[in-house]
TITOR-993781 format. One record per residue: residue in one letter; x negated, y negated, z negated of N, C-alpha, C in turn. Coordinates in Angstrom, 1 decimal, always signed. Atoms other than C-alpha are relative to their C-alpha. Layout:
a, X, Y, Z, X, Y, Z, X, Y, Z
...
! end
This chain:
m, -0.7, -1.0, -0.8, -96.9, -75.4, -4.6, -0.5, +0.0, +1.5
f, +0.5, +0.0, -1.4, -97.9, -74.2, -1.1, +1.1, -0.5, +0.9
v, -1.0, +0.7, -0.8, -96.1, -75.9, +1.7, +0.1, +0.6, +1.4
n, +0.0, -0.5, -1.4, -97.0, -74.2, +5.0, +0.6, +1.3, +0.2
v, -0.6, -1.3, -0.1, -95.5, -70.9, +4.2, +1.4, +0.0, -0.7
n, -1.3, -0.1, +0.6, -91.8, -70.3, +3.6, -0.1, +0.9, -1.2
p, +0.0, -0.8, +1.2, -91.4, -69.1, +0.0, +0.6, +1.4, +0.1
g, -0.6, -1.3, -0.2, -89.2, -66.3, +1.2, -0.7, +0.9, +1.0
s, +0.7, -0.7, -1.0, -91.7, -65.2, +3.8, -0.6, +1.3, -0.5
h, +0.7, -1.3, +0.4, -93.1, -61.6, +3.7, -1.4, +0.0, +0.6
v, +1.3, +0.0, -0.5, -96.3, -62.7, +5.2, -1.0, +0.2, -1.1
a, +0.9, -0.3, +1.0, -99.2, -61.3, +3.2, -0.9, -1.3, -0.3
i, +0.8, +1.2, +0.4, -101.3, -63.9, +1.3, -1.2, -0.1, +0.8
k, +1.3, +0.0, -0.7, -104.4, -62.9, +3.2, +0.2, -0.7, +1.4
d, -0.3, +0.6, -1.3, -102.6, -64.2, +6.4, +0.4, -1.5, -0.2
w, -0.4, +1.4, +0.2, -101.7, -67.6, +4.8, -1.2, -0.9, +0.4
p, +1.1, +1.0, -0.1, -103.6, -70.8, +5.6, -0.8, -0.1, -1.2
d, +0.9, +0.0, +1.2, -106.6, -71.1, +3.3, +0.4, -1.0, -1.0
a, -0.4, +1.1, +0.9, -105.2, -74.3, +1.8, +1.1, +0.5, -0.9
d, -1.1, -0.5, +0.8, -102.2, -72.3, +0.5, -0.3, +1.3, -0.8
k, +0.4, -1.2, +0.8, -104.0, -69.2, -0.9, -0.3, -0.4, -1.4
p, +0.2, +0.4, +1.4, -104.0, -69.4, -4.7, -1.5, +0.0, -0.4
r, +1.4, +0.0, +0.4, -107.7, -68.4, -5.1, -0.7, -1.1, +0.6
e, +0.7, +1.1, -0.7, -108.9, -70.8, -2.5, +0.4, -1.4, -0.5
k, -0.5, +1.3, +0.6, -106.7, -73.6, -3.9, -0.6, -0.3, -1.3
l, +0.6, +0.2, +1.3, -108.1, -73.0, -7.3, -1.4, -0.5, +0.1
i, +1.4, +0.3, -0.2, -111.7, -73.2, -6.0, -0.1, -1.5, +0.5
d, +0.1, +1.3, -0.6, -111.0, -76.3, -3.9, +0.6, -1.1, -0.8
k, -0.7, +1.1, +0.7, -108.6, -78.3, -6.1, +0.0, +0.1, -1.5
g, +0.0, -0.1, +1.5, -109.0, -76.9, -9.6, +1.3, +0.7, -0.5
v, -1.1, -0.8, +0.5, -106.6, -74.9, -11.8, +1.3, -0.9, -0.2
n, -1.2, +0.8, +0.2, -104.3, -77.9, -12.4, +0.9, -0.1, +1.3
a, -0.8, +0.1, -1.3, -103.2, -77.8, -8.7, +0.9, +1.2, +0.2
l, -0.8, -1.2, -0.2, -101.7, -74.4, -9.1, +1.3, +0.1, -0.9
s, -1.2, -0.3, +0.8, -98.2, -73.5, -10.2, -0.2, +1.2, -0.9
d, +0.1, -1.1, +0.9, -97.6, -71.0, -13.0, +0.1, +1.3, +0.9
a, -0.1, -1.2, -0.8, -96.6, -68.4, -10.3, -1.3, +0.2, +0.8
e, +1.3, -0.2, -0.8, -99.8, -69.0, -8.3, -1.1, +0.5, -0.9
l, +1.0, -0.4, +0.9, -101.9, -68.6, -11.4, +0.2, +1.5, -0.4
l, -0.3, -1.4, +0.3, -100.1, -65.4, -12.3, -0.3, +0.9, +1.2
a, +0.3, -0.8, -1.2, -100.5, -64.2, -8.7, -1.4, +0.4, +0.1
i, +1.4, -0.3, +0.0, -104.2, -64.4, -9.0, -0.3, +1.2, -0.9
l, +0.1, -1.2, +0.9, -104.0, -61.9, -11.9, +0.5, +1.3, +0.7
l, -0.7, -1.1, -0.6, -101.7, -59.6, -9.9, -0.8, +0.5, +1.2
q, +0.8, -0.3, -1.2, -103.9, -59.7, -6.8, +0.8, +0.4, +1.2
t, -0.8, -0.5, -1.1, -101.3, -57.9, -4.6, +1.5, +0.0, -0.4
g, -1.4, -0.2, +0.2, -97.6, -57.7, -4.2, +0.5, +1.4, +0.3
y, -0.4, -1.3, -0.4, -95.6, -54.9, -2.8, +1.0, -0.1, +1.2
r, -0.8, +0.0, -1.2, -93.9, -54.1, +0.5, +0.1, -1.4, +0.6
q, -0.2, +1.3, -0.6, -92.3, -57.4, +1.7, -0.1, -1.1, -1.0
k, +0.2, +1.0, +1.0, -93.2, -59.3, -1.5, -1.4, -0.3, -0.2
s, +1.4, +0.4, +0.2, -96.4, -61.3, -1.8, -0.2, +0.0, -1.5
a, +0.3, +0.1, +1.4, -98.2, -61.5, -5.2, +0.7, -1.2, -0.6
v, -0.7, +1.2, +0.6, -96.7, -65.0, -5.6, +1.5, +0.3, -0.2
d, -1.4, -0.4, +0.1, -93.2, -63.6, -5.0, +0.2, +0.9, -1.3
l, +0.0, -0.9, +1.2, -93.9, -60.9, -7.6, -0.2, -0.8, -1.3
a, +0.2, +0.8, +1.2, -95.2, -63.5, -10.0, +1.3, -0.8, -0.4
r, -1.2, +0.7, +0.3, -92.0, -65.5, -9.6, +1.1, +0.9, -0.7
e, -0.9, -0.9, +0.6, -90.0, -62.4, -10.5, -0.3, +0.2, -1.5
i, +0.5, -0.1, +1.4, -92.1, -62.0, -13.7, +0.5, -1.2, -0.8
l, -0.4, +1.2, +0.7, -91.4, -65.6, -14.6, +1.5, -0.1, -0.2
r, -1.5, +0.0, +0.2, -87.7, -65.2, -14.0, +0.4, +1.0, -1.2
l, -0.2, -1.0, +1.1, -87.8, -62.1, -16.3, -0.3, -0.7, -1.4
a, +0.3, +0.8, +1.2, -89.3, -64.5, -18.9, +0.7, -1.3, -0.1
k, -0.8, +1.2, +0.0, -86.7, -67.1, -18.2, -0.8, -1.3, +0.3
d, +0.9, +1.1, -0.4, -89.4, -69.3, -16.7, -0.5, -0.8, -1.2
n, +0.5, +0.6, +1.2, -90.7, -69.9, -20.1, -1.3, +0.8, -0.4
l, +1.3, -0.7, +0.3, -94.4, -69.2, -20.9, -0.1, +0.6, -1.3
s, -0.1, -0.6, +1.3, -93.7, -68.6, -24.5, +0.7, +1.4, +0.0
e, -0.7, -1.2, -0.2, -91.2, -65.9, -23.5, -0.9, +1.0, +0.7
l, +0.9, -0.9, -0.7, -93.8, -64.5, -21.1, -1.0, +0.7, -1.0
g, +1.0, -0.6, +0.9, -96.2, -64.0, -24.0, +0.6, +1.1, -0.9
r, -0.6, -1.0, +0.8, -93.6, -61.8, -25.7, +0.1, +1.3, +0.8
l, -0.2, -1.2, -0.8, -93.4, -59.3, -22.8, -1.2, +1.0, -0.2
n, +1.1, -1.0, +0.2, -95.3, -56.0, -23.2, -0.1, +0.8, +1.3
v, +0.2, -0.8, -1.2, -96.4, -53.4, -20.6, +1.3, +0.6, +0.4
r, -1.3, -0.6, -0.3, -93.1, -51.6, -20.8, +1.0, -0.9, +0.7
d, -1.0, +1.0, -0.6, -91.1, -54.7, -20.1, -0.4, -0.4, +1.4
l, +0.5, +0.4, -1.3, -93.3, -55.7, -17.1, +0.2, +1.2, +1.0
r, -0.1, -1.1, -0.9, -93.2, -52.2, -15.6, +1.4, +0.2, +0.5
k, -1.4, -0.1, -0.5, -89.4, -52.5, -15.2, +0.2, -0.7, +1.3
l, -0.1, +0.7, -1.2, -90.0, -54.8, -12.3, -0.6, +0.9, +1.2
r, +0.5, -0.8, -1.1, -90.4, -53.1, -8.9, -1.3, -0.7, +0.5
g, +1.3, +0.5, -0.4, -94.0, -53.4, -7.8, -1.0, -0.3, -1.1
m, +0.9, +0.2, +1.1, -95.4, -53.8, -11.3, -0.4, +1.4, -0.6
g, +0.5, -1.3, +0.6, -97.5, -50.7, -12.0, -0.8, -0.3, -1.3
t, +0.7, +0.1, +1.2, -99.5, -50.0, -15.1, -1.2, -1.0, +0.0
a, +1.2, +0.8, -0.1, -102.7, -51.7, -13.9, +0.4, -1.5, +0.0
k, -0.4, +1.4, +0.0, -100.9, -55.0, -13.1, +0.6, -0.5, -1.3
a, -0.6, +0.4, +1.3, -98.9, -55.0, -16.3, -1.0, -0.1, -1.1
v, +1.1, +0.1, +1.0, -102.0, -54.3, -18.4, -0.8, -1.3, +0.2
t, +0.7, +1.3, -0.3, -103.8, -57.2, -16.7, +0.6, -1.2, -0.5
v, -0.7, +1.2, +0.4, -101.1, -59.7, -17.4, +0.0, +0.0, -1.6
v, -0.1, +0.0, +1.5, -100.7, -58.6, -21.1, -1.4, -0.3, -0.6
a, +1.4, +0.3, +0.5, -104.5, -58.7, -21.6, -0.3, -1.5, +0.1
a, +0.3, +1.4, -0.2, -104.7, -62.2, -20.2, +0.8, -0.9, -1.0
l, -0.8, +0.7, +0.9, -101.9, -63.4, -22.4, -0.6, +0.1, -1.4
e, +0.6, -0.2, +1.3, -103.6, -61.9, -25.5, -1.3, -0.8, -0.1
l, +1.2, +0.9, +0.0, -106.9, -63.7, -24.5, +0.4, -1.4, -0.3
s, -0.5, +1.4, +0.2, -104.9, -66.9, -24.4, +0.3, -0.3, -1.5
r, -0.3, +0.1, +1.4, -103.6, -66.3, -27.9, -1.3, -0.1, -0.9
r, +1.2, +0.0, +0.8, -107.0, -65.5, -29.3, -0.8, -1.3, +0.2
r, +0.7, +1.3, -0.3, -108.5, -68.6, -27.6, +0.5, -1.1, -0.9
q, -0.7, +1.0, +0.8, -106.0, -70.7, -29.5, -0.5, +0.0, -1.5
s, +0.4, -0.2, +1.4, -107.2, -69.3, -32.8, -1.4, -0.1, -0.3
t, +1.4, +0.0, +0.2, -110.9, -69.7, -32.3, -0.5, -1.2, -0.7
s, +0.4, +1.2, +0.7, -111.0, -73.2, -33.8, -0.3, +0.2, -1.4
i, +0.2, -0.3, +1.4, -110.6, -71.8, -37.3, -1.3, +0.9, -0.1
h, +1.2, -0.8, +0.1, -113.3, -69.2, -36.6, -1.3, -0.8, +0.1
k, +1.2, +0.8, -0.2, -115.7, -71.9, -35.5, -0.4, -0.7, -1.3
k, +0.4, +0.7, +1.2, -115.5, -74.0, -38.6, +0.1, +0.9, -1.2
n, +0.1, -1.1, +0.9, -114.7, -70.9, -40.7, +0.4, -0.4, -1.5
v, -0.4, +0.5, +1.4, -113.4, -73.0, -43.7, +1.4, -0.5, +0.1
i, -1.4, +0.5, +0.0, -109.7, -73.6, -44.5, +0.1, -1.1, -1.0
h, -0.2, +1.1, +0.9, -109.0, -77.0, -46.0, +1.5, -0.2, -0.3
t, -1.5, +0.3, +0.1, -105.2, -77.2, -45.5, +0.8, +1.1, +0.4
s, -1.0, -1.0, -0.5, -102.1, -75.2, -44.9, +0.1, +0.0, +1.5
s, +0.0, +0.1, -1.5, -102.1, -76.5, -41.3, -1.1, +0.7, +0.6
d, +1.2, -0.7, -0.5, -105.6, -75.1, -40.8, +0.4, +1.5, +0.1
a, -0.3, -1.5, +0.0, -104.3, -71.6, -41.7, +1.1, +0.2, +1.0
a, -1.1, -0.2, -1.0, -101.1, -72.1, -39.6, -0.5, +0.0, +1.4
l, +0.6, +0.1, -1.3, -103.2, -73.1, -36.6, -0.7, +1.3, +0.4
f, +0.7, -1.3, -0.3, -105.1, -69.8, -36.9, +1.1, +1.1, +0.3
f, -0.9, -1.2, -0.1, -102.1, -67.5, -37.4, +1.1, -0.2, +1.1
k, -1.2, +0.1, -1.0, -99.4, -69.0, -35.1, -0.3, +0.6, +1.3
p, +0.2, -0.7, -1.3, -101.0, -67.9, -31.8, +0.0, +1.5, -0.1
l, +0.0, -1.4, +0.1, -101.4, -64.4, -33.2, +1.4, +0.6, -0.3
l, -1.2, -0.6, +0.5, -97.9, -64.0, -34.6, +1.3, -0.5, +0.6
a, -1.3, +0.6, -0.4, -95.4, -66.4, -33.1, +0.7, +0.6, +1.1
d, -0.7, -0.7, -1.2, -94.7, -64.4, -29.9, +0.5, +1.4, -0.3
q, -0.4, -1.4, +0.2, -94.1, -61.1, -31.6, +1.5, +0.2, -0.3
y, -1.4, -0.4, +0.2, -90.7, -59.4, -31.6, +0.3, +0.6, -1.4
h, -0.2, -0.6, +1.3, -91.2, -57.8, -35.0, -0.8, -0.7, -1.0
e, +0.7, +0.7, +1.1, -92.3, -59.1, -38.4, -1.3, +0.7, -0.2
t, +1.3, -0.5, +0.3, -96.0, -58.7, -39.1, -0.6, -0.9, -1.1
f, +0.5, +0.7, +1.2, -97.7, -59.6, -42.3, -1.6, +0.0, +0.0
y, +1.4, +0.2, +0.0, -101.3, -60.9, -42.4, -0.5, -0.6, -1.3
v, +0.6, +0.6, +1.2, -103.7, -61.8, -45.2, -1.4, -0.5, +0.5
m, +1.4, +0.6, -0.2, -106.7, -64.2, -44.9, -0.7, +0.0, -1.3
f, +0.8, -0.1, +1.3, -109.4, -63.5, -47.5, -1.1, -1.0, +0.1
l, +0.9, +1.1, +0.1, -111.6, -66.4, -48.6, -0.9, +0.1, -1.2
n, +0.9, +0.1, +1.2, -114.5, -67.0, -51.0, +0.4, -1.3, -0.8
h, -0.3, +1.1, +0.9, -114.6, -69.7, -53.7, +0.0, -1.4, +0.7
a, +0.1, +1.2, -0.8, -115.5, -72.3, -51.1, +1.0, -0.1, +1.1
q, -1.1, -0.1, -1.0, -112.5, -71.3, -49.0, -0.6, +0.3, +1.4
k, +0.5, -0.5, -1.2, -114.7, -69.9, -46.3, +0.6, +1.4, +0.4
v, -0.8, -1.2, -0.4, -112.9, -67.2, -44.3, -1.0, +1.2, +0.0
l, +0.8, -1.3, +0.0, -114.4, -63.7, -45.0, +0.6, +1.0, +0.9
l, -0.7, -1.0, -0.8, -111.8, -61.6, -43.2, +1.5, -0.3, +0.1
t, -1.4, +0.0, -0.1, -108.3, -61.6, -41.8, +0.5, +1.4, +0.4
r, -0.4, -1.4, -0.2, -106.3, -58.4, -41.8, +1.5, +0.1, +0.1
c, -1.4, -0.3, -0.1, -102.9, -57.2, -40.6, +0.3, +1.1, -1.1
i, -0.3, -0.9, +1.1, -101.4, -55.5, -43.7, +1.2, +0.9, +0.3
s, -1.2, -0.8, -0.4, -98.1, -54.3, -42.3, +0.7, -0.6, +1.2
s, -0.8, +0.4, -1.2, -95.9, -54.4, -39.2, +1.3, +0.7, -0.1
g, -1.3, -0.6, +0.2, -92.2, -53.8, -39.4, +1.0, -0.2, +1.1
g, -1.1, +0.1, -0.9, -88.8, -54.4, -37.8, +0.2, -1.5, +0.4
m, -0.4, +1.4, -0.4, -87.0, -57.5, -36.5, +0.1, -1.0, -1.1
s, -0.3, +0.9, +1.1, -86.2, -58.9, -39.9, -0.8, +0.2, -1.2
s, +0.8, -0.2, +1.2, -88.6, -57.5, -42.4, -1.1, +1.0, +0.2
t, +1.1, -0.9, +0.0, -91.8, -55.6, -43.1, -0.4, +0.3, -1.5
v, +0.4, -0.4, +1.4, -93.0, -53.7, -46.2, -1.4, -0.4, -0.3
v, +1.3, +0.5, +0.4, -95.9, -55.2, -48.0, -0.4, +0.7, -1.3
d, +0.5, -0.7, +1.2, -97.9, -53.2, -50.6, -1.2, -0.9, -0.6
p, +1.0, +0.8, +0.6, -99.9, -55.5, -52.9, -1.3, +0.7, -0.3
k, +1.2, -0.8, +0.3, -102.3, -52.7, -53.7, -1.0, +0.0, +1.2
l, +0.9, +0.0, -1.2, -103.6, -52.7, -50.1, -0.7, -1.4, +0.1
i, +0.5, +1.4, +0.0, -104.1, -56.5, -50.3, -1.2, -0.2, -0.9
f, +1.1, +0.3, +1.0, -106.2, -56.5, -53.5, -1.1, +1.0, +0.1
r, +1.2, -0.9, -0.2, -108.2, -53.4, -52.6, -0.9, -0.6, +1.1
e, +0.8, +0.7, -1.1, -109.3, -55.3, -49.4, -0.7, -1.2, -0.6
a, +0.6, +1.2, +0.6, -109.9, -58.4, -51.4, -1.2, +0.3, -0.9
l, +1.1, -0.4, +0.9, -112.1, -56.6, -53.9, -1.2, +0.5, +0.8
e, +1.1, -0.6, -0.9, -114.1, -54.9, -51.1, -0.8, -1.1, +0.6
v, +0.7, +1.1, -0.7, -115.0, -58.2, -49.4, -0.4, -1.2, -1.0
h, +0.3, +1.0, +1.1, -115.4, -60.1, -52.8, +0.7, -1.3, +0.2
a, -0.7, +1.2, -0.2, -112.7, -62.6, -52.0, +0.5, -0.5, -1.3
t, -0.6, +0.6, +1.2, -111.5, -65.0, -54.7, +1.2, -0.7, +0.3
k, -1.2, +0.7, -0.3, -108.7, -66.6, -52.8, +0.6, +0.7, +1.3
i, -0.7, -0.6, -1.2, -106.1, -65.3, -50.2, +1.1, -1.0, +0.4
i, -1.1, +0.7, -0.6, -103.6, -66.9, -47.9, +0.9, +1.1, +0.7
l, -1.0, -0.9, -0.6, -100.5, -64.9, -46.9, +0.6, -0.6, +1.2
c, -0.7, +0.5, -1.1, -98.8, -65.2, -43.6, +0.8, +1.1, +0.7
h, -0.7, -0.9, -0.8, -96.0, -63.5, -41.7, +0.9, -0.8, +0.9
n, -0.8, +0.7, -1.1, -93.8, -64.4, -38.7, +1.5, +0.3, -0.2
h, -1.5, -0.2, +0.0, -90.0, -64.8, -38.3, +0.4, +0.1, +1.5
p, -0.3, -0.1, -1.4, -89.1, -63.4, -34.8, +1.3, -0.8, +0.4
s, -1.2, +0.7, -0.2, -85.7, -65.1, -35.2, -0.2, -1.5, +0.4
g, +0.3, +1.4, -0.3, -87.3, -68.5, -34.9, +0.2, -0.9, -1.2
s, -0.3, +0.7, +1.2, -86.0, -69.6, -38.3, -1.2, -0.1, -0.9
l, +1.1, +0.2, +0.9, -88.6, -71.0, -40.7, +0.4, +0.1, -1.5
r, -0.5, -0.1, +1.4, -86.4, -70.7, -43.8, -0.5, +1.3, -0.7
p, +0.4, -1.2, +0.8, -88.0, -68.3, -46.4, +1.2, +0.7, -0.5
s, -1.1, -0.8, +0.6, -85.7, -65.5, -47.4, -0.3, +0.3, -1.5
e, +0.2, -0.3, +1.4, -85.2, -64.4, -51.0, -1.1, +1.0, -0.1
s, +1.1, -1.0, +0.0, -87.4, -61.4, -50.2, -1.4, -0.6, +0.2
d, +1.3, +0.7, -0.3, -90.2, -63.7, -48.8, -0.5, -0.6, -1.3
i, +0.4, +0.6, +1.3, -90.2, -65.6, -52.1, -0.4, +0.9, -1.1
n, +0.2, -1.0, +1.0, -90.0, -62.6, -54.3, -1.4, +0.7, +0.2
v, +1.2, -0.6, -0.3, -92.9, -60.9, -52.5, -1.2, -0.9, -0.3
t, +1.1, +0.9, +0.3, -95.0, -64.0, -52.7, -0.3, -0.1, -1.5
k, +0.2, +0.2, +1.4, -94.5, -64.4, -56.4, -0.6, +1.3, -0.6
k, +0.5, -1.3, +0.4, -95.2, -60.6, -56.9, -1.5, +0.1, +0.3
i, +1.4, -0.1, -0.4, -98.5, -60.9, -55.0, -0.8, -1.1, -0.9
r, +0.7, +1.1, +0.8, -99.4, -64.2, -56.8, -0.2, +0.5, -1.5
d, +0.2, -0.5, +1.4, -98.8, -62.6, -60.3, -1.0, +1.2, +0.0
a, +1.0, -1.1, +0.0, -100.8, -59.5, -59.3, -1.4, -0.6, +0.2
g, +1.3, +0.6, -0.3, -103.6, -61.7, -58.1, -0.7, -0.6, -1.3
k, +0.5, +0.6, +1.3, -103.9, -63.3, -61.6, -0.8, +1.1, -0.8
l, +0.7, -1.1, +0.8, -105.0, -59.8, -63.0, -1.4, +0.2, +0.5
f, +1.3, -0.2, -0.6, -107.9, -59.8, -60.6, -0.8, -1.3, +0.2
d, +0.6, +1.3, -0.2, -108.7, -63.5, -60.8, -0.1, -0.4, +1.4
i, -0.1, +0.3, -1.5, -107.7, -63.9, -57.1, +1.2, -0.9, +0.2
e, -1.1, +1.0, -0.1, -105.7, -67.0, -56.3, +0.7, +0.1, +1.4
v, -0.8, +0.1, -1.2, -102.9, -67.0, -53.7, +0.1, -1.5, +0.3
l, -0.1, +1.4, -0.4, -103.4, -70.4, -52.0, +1.3, -0.4, +0.6
d, -1.3, +0.4, -0.8, -100.3, -70.3, -49.8, +0.6, +1.2, +0.6
h, -0.7, -1.0, -0.9, -97.8, -68.2, -47.9, +0.5, -0.8, +1.2
i, -0.5, +0.7, -1.2, -97.3, -69.4, -44.3, +1.0, +0.8, +0.7
i, -0.9, -0.7, -0.9, -94.3, -68.5, -42.2, -0.1, -0.7, +1.3
v, +0.2, +0.6, -1.3, -94.8, -69.0, -38.5, +1.1, +0.6, +0.9
a, -1.0, -0.4, -1.0, -92.3, -68.9, -35.6, -0.4, -0.8, +1.2
e, +0.3, +0.7, -1.2, -92.3, -70.2, -32.1, +0.3, -1.5, -0.2
t, -0.4, +1.4, +0.3, -90.7, -73.4, -33.5, -1.0, -0.8, -0.9
g, +0.9, +0.7, +0.9, -93.6, -74.2, -35.9, -0.4, +0.9, -1.1
y, +0.4, -0.7, +1.2, -94.7, -73.2, -39.4, +0.6, -0.6, -1.2
l, -0.5, +0.5, +1.3, -93.6, -73.5, -43.0, -1.0, +0.5, -1.0
s, +0.9, -0.3, +1.1, -95.9, -73.6, -46.0, +0.9, +0.1, -1.3
l, -0.7, -0.1, +1.3, -94.4, -72.3, -49.3, -0.5, -0.9, -1.0
v, +0.6, +1.0, +0.9, -96.8, -74.5, -51.2, +0.6, -1.4, +0.3
e, -0.5, +1.3, -0.3, -95.7, -77.6, -49.3, +1.5, -0.1, -0.3
e, -1.4, +0.0, +0.3, -92.1, -76.6, -49.9, +0.3, +0.0, -1.5
g, -0.1, +0.0, +1.4, -92.8, -76.4, -53.6, +0.5, +1.4, -0.6
v, -0.4, -1.4, +0.5, -91.9, -72.6, -53.8, -1.1, +0.7, -0.7
l, +1.1, -0.7, +0.6, -95.4, -71.4, -54.7, -0.8, -1.0, -0.8
! end
């Protein structure tokens, strides 16, 4: 935290002592020396009227209940509700959060082979756990369980999404996949599979047998973690 400037001050950041300016502090002391608000302020660049970029960043964090996971759920429309948050600032913040999610999933891309359910969960959780609506993904693999493709099959409401098995197996045949892993999120935070989740899984599994394509698992992800239907003995 900066100490030489009153947090409620309307003094512009450019007039702060160099030691307190977020950019200069990052350069001199490293990213770990900055608060969440200061890091966010660097993205914002400017505040508005009598609010500095740091003040505006604090308002954004309050909107997210001072929780970075909640911050990841905010979209451009949510951020623009705050005074001083124009489209450009909102887009910058959302883009930075999305880059963070994608960075978390790159470990799977690097090794490109799925050995366990946790491997798949580590890939999917950053992509899906922060979303407010249910989204259904499929990972397509070859016989050696090397990832060929991941695809969003459907995106729906707060508690369900419609999944068409025909879309899944058409994609699988096009990329010559012999195995697939299913994944969807639960925005509620609960990891308990619904009866619909189980029925859809079994329907896709049975359809896969006709094409000699194996359903390896169905992963449910939420902010709280993940659940594997195979590990639970459902699949």
